[in-house]
C-alpha positions in Angstrom: -14.9 257.7 -29.3 -18.2 258.2 -31.0 -21.2 259.7 -29.2 -24.6 258.4 -30.3 -27.3 260.9 -29.5 -30.6 259.4 -28.6 -29.3 255.9 -28.0 -30.7 255.9 -24.4 -34.1 257.6 -24.5 -34.3 257.4 -20.7 -31.3 259.7 -20.1 -29.2 257.0 -18.4 -25.7 256.2 -19.5 -24.0 252.9 -18.4 -20.2 253.1 -18.5 -18.8 249.6 -17.9 -15.0 249.3 -18.2 -13.4 246.6 -20.3 -11.4 245.3 -17.4 -14.6 244.2 -15.6 -15.0 241.3 -18.0 -15.7 240.1 -21.5 -18.2 241.8 -23.8 -20.8 239.2 -23.0 -20.6 239.9 -19.2 -20.5 243.7 -19.7 -23.5 243.7 -21.9 -25.4 241.4 -19.6 -24.8 243.9 -16.7 -25.9 246.8 -18.9 -29.1 245.0 -19.9 -29.9 244.3 -16.2 -29.2 247.9 -15.2 -31.5 249.2 -18.1 -34.3 246.9 -16.9 -34.0 248.0 -13.3 -33.8 251.7 -14.3 -37.0 251.4 -16.3 -38.8 250.1 -13.2 -37.8 253.0 -11.0 -40.8 255.3 -10.1 -39.2 258.8 -9.9 -36.9 258.8 -12.9 -34.1 261.3 -12.8 -33.7 263.3 -16.0 -30.1 262.1 -16.5 -28.0 259.6 -14.8 -24.5 258.1 -15.3 -24.0 254.7 -13.9 -20.3 253.6 -13.4 -20.5 250.1 -11.9 -17.6 248.7 -9.8 -16.2 245.2 -10.1 -18.5 243.8 -7.4 -21.5 244.5 -9.7 -20.3 241.8 -12.1 -21.0 239.0 -9.6 -24.1 240.6 -8.0 -27.5 239.1 -8.4 -30.4 240.9 -10.1 -32.0 241.5 -6.7 -28.8 243.0 -5.3 -28.4 245.3 -8.2 -32.1 246.4 -7.9 -31.7 247.2 -4.2 -28.4 249.1 -4.8 -29.8 251.2 -7.7 -33.0 252.0 -5.8 -30.9 253.2 -2.9 -28.6 255.3 -5.0 -31.5 256.9 -7.0 -33.4 257.7 -3.8 -30.4 259.7 -2.5 -30.7 262.1 -5.5 
């Protein structure tokens, strides 16, 4: 496994397992999560997001609500 330093300037890492879907679906989910994370007001310095299988079928609005709730708990 290669580690690319500086790939995510925001400090967030998105770990989407292969068994969740094809590369197209996994990348779409990561793009959505990146967009939502950029819109969050109090940004944590580092965050690891490990989505579950339900996230693959969730709408953008549902993902936004869930990520806002999780970050607010930090």
